[in-house]
C-alpha positions as CSV (number, residue, x, y, z in Angstrom):
1,L,40.8,66.9,52.1
2,L,37.3,68.4,52.5
3,P,38.6,71.9,53.5
4,L,40.9,71.9,50.5
5,R,38.1,70.9,48.2
6,E,35.9,73.6,49.6
7,S,38.5,76.3,49.2
8,L,39.1,75.1,45.6
9,S,35.4,75.2,45.0
10,V,35.3,78.8,46.2
11,V,38.2,79.8,44.0
12,Q,36.4,78.2,41.0
13,E,33.2,80.1,41.9
14,V,35.1,83.3,42.0
15,G,36.6,82.5,38.7
16,K,33.1,82.3,37.3
17,G,32.3,85.7,38.7
18,N,30.5,84.8,42.0
19,L,32.0,87.2,44.5
20,R,29.6,86.1,47.2
21,A,31.3,82.7,47.6
22,K,32.8,82.0,50.9
23,A,35.0,79.1,52.2
24,P,34.0,77.6,55.5
25,I,36.8,77.7,58.1
26,R,36.6,74.3,59.7
27,L,40.1,74.0,61.2
28,R,42.8,76.2,62.7
29,D,45.7,74.8,60.7
30,E,47.2,75.4,57.3
31,L,43.9,74.5,55.6
32,G,42.0,76.8,57.8
33,N,44.5,79.5,57.0
34,L,44.0,78.8,53.3
35,A,40.2,79.1,53.6
36,E,40.7,82.4,55.5
37,G,43.1,83.7,52.9
38,V,40.6,82.7,50.1
39,N,37.8,84.6,51.9
40,Q,40.0,87.7,52.3
41,M,40.9,87.6,48.7
42,V,37.3,87.3,47.7
43,E,36.4,90.3,50.0
44,S,39.2,92.3,48.5
45,L,38.0,91.5,44.9
46,R,34.5,92.5,45.9
47,G,35.7,95.8,47.2
48,L,37.8,96.4,44.1
49,V,34.8,95.6,41.8
50,G,32.7,98.0,43.8
51,K,35.2,100.8,43.4
52,V,35.4,100.1,39.6
53,V,31.6,100.2,39.3
54,K,31.5,103.5,41.3
55,G,34.2,104.9,39.1
56,T,32.4,103.9,36.0
57,E,29.2,105.5,37.2
58,N,31.1,108.7,38.0
59,L,32.7,108.7,34.6
60,E,29.3,108.2,32.9
61,Q,27.9,111.2,34.8
62,A,30.9,113.4,33.9
63,S,30.6,112.3,30.3
64,A,26.9,113.2,30.2
65,K,27.7,116.7,31.7
66,L,30.5,117.2,29.1
67,L,28.2,116.2,26.3
68,S,25.6,118.7,27.5
69,A,28.2,121.5,27.8
70,S,29.5,120.7,24.3
71,S,26.0,120.8,22.9
72,Q,25.4,124.2,24.5
73,L,28.8,125.5,23.2
74,T,27.9,124.4,19.7
75,D,24.5,126.2,19.9
76,T,26.2,129.3,21.2
77,T,28.8,129.2,18.4
78,K,26.1,128.8,15.8
79,D,24.2,131.8,17.2
80,T,27.4,133.9,17.3
81,T,28.2,132.9,13.7
82,L,24.8,134.0,12.5
83,Q,25.0,137.3,14.3
84,A,28.5,137.9,12.9
85,N,27.2,137.1,9.4
86,E,24.2,139.5,9.9
87,I,26.5,142.3,11.0
88,A,28.8,141.7,8.1
89,T,25.9,141.8,5.7
90,V,24.6,145.1,7.2
91,T,28.0,146.8,7.0
92,E,28.6,145.9,3.4
């Protein structure tokens, strides 16, 4: 029952957000297979979380670039509007 309790403990730790938890593989039977499966699951989750974090960082960078470009476009539009108003005033 110890290998089963250890695997259950790892699953509970992962449920709490600990993606470094690892089940010891003590036997080469069904319980050992269970521990190995739990470890593979945790490794997969760790990889997925890493990809999500990286994607979030990329999105944050792209958002900052878009905000900068939007700000520049707004400034350019204001300048163009001022110039157009000046030309309209001169031609009246």
